[in-house]
N, C-alpha and C positions, 0 to 999 in steps of 0.2 A: 386157450383160443379166446377169451375175454383178457386176458392180458397182451396179448399179441393186439387186439383191436386198441386197447389202451396206449402200450407204447406207437401207433401209428398217429392214434390220436395225440400223440404229445408232440409227437415229430411234426408231423403236420402243426399244431399249433406254435410247435418253435419256431417253424419256417416262413410262418405268417407274424410270429414276431420279427424277426428277422428283417422279411421284408418292409414291413413299417416301421421299423429303425432305421435302416439302408433309405427309405423313403423320406422321413422326416428328416435325416440328415442332409438329404441332398437338396430338402427343401430350405432349410435352413441354411446350407453354405449359398442356394441362388437367393437366400433375400438378402444375408451379407454381402453378396457380388451385387444383388440390387443396390442396397443401400452405398457402399463403395460407389458405383458408379453415379447414384443422385447426388453423393459430397460431393464427383468430381464435377457434374453440372452445375452443382449450386456454388461451387470457386470458382468455374470457367464464366457462370453467371456475373459473379459478384466482381472478379477481376474487371472483363465488359463494363459492369455497370459501371465500378471506377472512373476507369479510360474515358466514356462516354462523359461521366461529370468531370471529369480532367480538362476535356475538348469543350466542355461548356460553359465552363470558368474561363477559358483562352479567349473563346468567341464574347463570350459576357464583358472580360475586360477590353476588348478591341472594340465593342459596340459603346462602351463608355469614354473611351478615349476618343471613339468618332464622334461622339454626342457631346462631347466637352469640346473638342474644337468647333462644333458647329455654334456651341454656344457661345464661344469666344469670338465667333466669327459675327454672329448676332449683335453681340456688343457692343463689337467694334462699328458695325454698321449703325446701330442706334446713336453711336455717338458722334458718326460721322452727321447722319440727318439731323440731331439737333447743334452739330456746329452751323449746319446748312440754315438752320431758322434764326440762330442769333445773327449770323451775319444777314440773311435778310430785313432781321426789324433794324439791325443797324443802320441797312444799307436806307429802310425807308425815313427813319428818325435823322440821318444824315442829309438825306434828299431834303424833308421839309425845312431844316435848319438853312438849306441852302438856298432856298427859294427866299424864305425871308432875307438873306442876307444881300441876294441879289437887288431885291427890291430896294432895300435899304443902302444899296450900296450905290444905285442908278440913280435915284433920287438925288443922293450928294453928290454925285460925278455931275449930272445936269447941272444941279445948282452951281455948284465950284467953277466948271470947264465952259458953263453957258453952253452946255451942248443938248440938244433935244435928247428926249428918252431913248430913243429909237438907237441913236448914235452911241449915246453912253450905253445900252442894252449890249452891243455888236461890242464895244470895247471892253466889257466884263467878259463878253463870255468868249473871247479872244485868250484873257487874261487867265479865266479859270478853266477853259480849255488845255492851255500849255500846262499848269499845275495839277491838273487832274491826270493829264499822259503821265506825269514825273512820277505822280502819285502811284498810279496804275502800274509804272514800270518796277517800282521798287516793290509795291505790295508782290508782281509776279516774280521776282528774284528771289522773295523773301519763300514764297509758297515753293516754290522748286527745291530749293534749300532742305524747306523744313519735309518736301516730299521723298528728297534722299535719304535724309537723317531716318526718317520711319520706315523706307525700304531698308536701308542696308540694319538698323535694327531687327527687322521682323526677317532676314536672310538669318541674322545670326543667331536668331530664336530658331528656327526650323535647323539649321545645321546643327547647332547645341543639343536638339533633342533627337534630332537623327542619331547622332554619335551613342547620345545617351544611351535608349534603346538597344543599341546594338556593339553596348562596350563590353570586352571581351576580353580574354587574355593575349599578351601578344604573341605575331605568326612565326616569331624568328626562330630560328635553328639554329643549334648548335654542334658540334662537330662530336658525339659523343653519343652514345644510343644505351642507354640503363637497360640491364635484363635482369629480373627477379630471379633471384632461385629458390627451389621448393626444401633445402636445408644447406646447411653449412658445408655439408659433406658433398654436395655437387660440386663444391669447387674443387676437390682433392680430384673427382671424377674427371674435368674438364683440363687439369693441369698435365695427368697422367702421372705412370711413369716416368721420373726423372725429368717431366717436361714434355714429353714425348709428344701427347695430344695437343696441349697448348701450340708446340712450334709446328706441327703438322697443320693446324687451322689456322696461324697466321701468315704459314707460307702459301697456303692454299688462296685464302682469301686475301691476305695483301693490308689488313686490318689490326691492329693492335687487340689485345685484349688484358684488360688491364682487373686486376683483381687486389682488391683493397682487405686488410685486415679489419675484421670487427664488422662489417657490412655482409648483409645477405645478401649480395649480387653483383655483376660483373660491370664494366664497360667495356665497349668496342668503341676503338677511334679510330677516327680516319677521317682527310679532307673529301675525299671522294663519296656523298651521300650514297648512290647507286651502289656499290661495292660495298658501305657500311650496310644498306637496306637489305642487301644479299646475303652478308655475314651475320643478322641479327635472324632472319629467316633460319638458316640453317643451325645456327646454336640452339635457337627455341625448339626446332624438331630434334636435335641432339639431348637435349635438356628433358623433354617429353617422354623420349624413347627411355633415357636412362644407359645405355651402353655406347658407351663411348671413343672407338676406338681410331685410330688415323685412317682404314680402308672406310669404315663410317662415317667420319669426318668428310671424305671425296665422294662418297654417296648422298650427304645431305646436304652438302655443296651443291653438286649437280642437278638434285630436286630442288632446291631454294631458285638457284638461275633458272630453272625449266619454267617454274613456277610463277616468274616476277611479272611476266603478262597479266596472270590472271588478279593479283594483288592489284595491278596497276588498274584493271578494269573494277576489283570492289571499291578501291578509293574513288576512283572516276562516279560511280553509281551511291556512293556516301554523299559525297559532294553535291552531287546533283539534287538529290532528296533534303541535304541540306538548305540548300540554298532556295529551294522551293519552285524547282524548274521543271514543267511538265514534263512535255516530250523533247529528245534531245537526237538527231542520228547518230547511226553507228559511227559514223567518221567521224565524229565530234566526239564522242564518248572517247574512243582509242587516244584522241590530243589529250582531252584532259587527263586521263589515266597517264601520260608521259608527265605531265607537269606536278603529278605529285610530289618526284625529287628533285622537280627544280627549284630555286632560289633566286630572287633576286635581290642584291643585296642581303643576303641571308635572311629575307622573307619568303614564307613558301607561297610558291605561286599559287597551286589549288587552294590554299587557304585563304590566302587573298582574294580571288576571283569569288570564293564563298561571302567573304565580307563586304566587299563589293556589293555585290545582289541585294544582301540584307540593308546596306547602309542607301544604295539605290530606291529599293522601296520603299523604304520609310520618309524619305525626299518627297519621293511622286507622292507618296499619299499627303502630305503637311501643303505641297502646292497644287493639288485637284491634277497631275499629268498621270501620264497611261502607266500604273505601277507595274502591272506585268511586261510591256514593253522595255521598260526602264530596267527592271529584275532580269531579263533576259539579258539585252547588252553591256547590263556590267558584268555578268556572269560569263561571256563570250569574251569579252575586250582585248583580254591579254592572251586567249588561246594560239595564239601566231608563236609566242615564245617558244612552244612546242618544235615548231618547225628551223628558228633561227639555227644557221651553222649548218644545214641541209638545203638550204633554197634561198636565195637571191633576194634584199628587201627587209624593209624594217619588220619588226613584228606586228605593228598595225596593220600594214597593207597584207600582210601574209596573212593575217587574223581573218582582214576583209576577205580575201581570196577565198581562202576555204569554208566559211561561212555563205560565201556566195553557192560556190558548190553544192555545198549541204542544204540549197533550198530556201535558206533563211530572209526574210523581208528587207527591205532597202534602207527602213527603218532602221534594226540591226546593224545592217552593214555598215553604214553611216557612221551610226553613233560607234563601232569599235574601229572604223577606219578616222574617226576626228579626235579619239580619247587625246592625241597629244598633237592635236591641230597643225596635222598633215594635209588635211582637207577642209572645208569650211562643214562645222553645223551646220543638220538642215533641221534640227526639230528641239525644244527643250529636253527629250528624255536623253540625246546625247549628252546636252551643258552636263544632267545629272549624274552622266556616267562619267565625265571627266571631271566632277566634283566628289562623286562616291571613291572614283580611285587616288586624286589625292589628297583626301581625308585617310586614307588604309594606309596609303603611305608613308604618311607623314608624322604617326601617331609616333610619341613617345616609345622606345624600344623596339619600333616594326622591323627596321630595317638599320644595319647597319655596312659602312660603305668601304670598311677594311677586309672584310670576309670576301669579296671577288677578286680583291688582290691577292690574297693566298692562297684563292685557290688556281689562280692564273699561276703563281708563282711554283706550285705545287707541282701543277703539270708541266710546268717548262723544265723542272729537274727530273722530270720523270723521262721525258721525252730526251733529253737530252744524255741520259745512261740508256736508253733504247737503243741508239743507232748504232751501238757497239756489236762484233760480229759473236754470234753466242749468245747474245742473250735474249731469251724468253720472254720474261715477267719481270716488271721492275714496279715496285711498292714502295713509297714515300712515306715514312710511319714518324710517328712521336712528331709531329710537327715540324716534320722536314728534319730533324736531328738525326734521324735514322733511315740509311736505306738499304732495302733489301733487295737483291737479286738474283733470281732465277734462272741457270743457266740449262744451257741443251748439252746433257750428258753425251753426246755422240760429237758435239764439238771441241767442249771445254773436258778437260781429263783434269784428276785431282791437283797436278802441280802446277795447271793452267788458271786454275780458282784463286790462289794469290797473287797470280802475274795480276789478275784480270782485277782484285780489287784494287791492287795497287794503280796501277791505269786509269781508275774510275777514280778514286780519290784525287790522284793527280788535274784528269781531267775538269772536275768539280772544280778543284781549288782554283784554277785557271780563269772557266769560262761562267763560272755561275758565283756572282757576288751574293754574300752570305755573313751574319755575325755569328762567329761560335765554330763548333766543330758539326761533321756531317758522317755517321759513323756510317762505312759501306761492307754489309755483309753478303757475301755472294755464295748461294747455296747449290748445290751439285747434288741432284738425287739419284742415283741408281737403283734399278731393278733387275731381280732374276725372276723369269717366269719357266715353269716345267709341269708342262701336263701329261696328268695320268694317267694313264686307260687299260683296258683288256681287251683283246683281239676278240 
């Protein structure tokens, strides 16, 4: 009996120890979890404190710049006051000397001409008046010239400072899009067995895929920036997935094409944030997104708008104008370029119209409409917008005038070939040296592809002026589908 009691006691003691140990482990785990959460909270607090310090430093720097501008203005004002005092002293000295000369001249004139003092005084006053008017006119002309020189120098200083603050990389776009690869082995997947993957990708997207040896990247080449952007999104998705096959190429391309509006919206919101604009109507956001792939003489239009907004804000700060009005008007000044080709009118007129429809103020509308002098400018902010537009567009490397002619030439070549019967898609590639034509298989058979290629080459040679050779490749794709099922 005692043995049973002892065993029961030991069992109870063992159970208690197990419970205590489990409670200790749970408490230790809770302590570790609490420590981890506390560490995360401390890390977030440190990150927030670093961000707050960074923002405080930016605010402090801006305050110092404003204080420096105020000090410069005060120094300039004091120098003007000192010049006024010097002129006043000189004027008093000249007046005193003039009075002495007048008296002496009057006495001598009266003695010499046997005139009375009053008659001599009148003659003297007439002569001195004529001399004074001549001196005053000369001084006024000199003062006007000096004021113009000072104003021009001050204006140059303002523009230089504004450009220095906004100095950035050129916004000029090339006709190549570079995509980094995670490994060199990915090149083989992109090319595929006997090149079937890369051929399917190029035929579907109309973009050249350039694979260079020794470089862990591929380049997409096309004169059409929208076509190149969709192809880049599709290829990036294929690289992330890793499984690259012709049917996956089609799926990735369809998805990239469908998500183009979302990418446009994200680009618009990024530009709005970079420009520092507070609230933008949804209708204008859509137009801004459409500008992300638009170029003007090879300068990206959306990047140009962001740069103009920053430059205009800097100039407005320096001259004491409405900073937010100048920033907003400069950011929207070329928004009408998203509508050119779809509506009649210049981009300035179209931009003013859509801004009015979106509820923008008359000051913003006037700045948009007048930035190419189509209507008179009604505010200093409108002039600032025109200046910012000129600065951004005229920077070295910002624009290249030959790009517009190149794009027009490629579009003309594609349009020339697309008019032939049976042609489904036309892609000008390799800077126009190669033309890939995808035909409708139900209208052009295998034998007809050769005849069509020869006809297209003859047509191009006859009606399209070019230097060198253009290779015409006609592609006819056939598919056979069969559905398997059970009753």
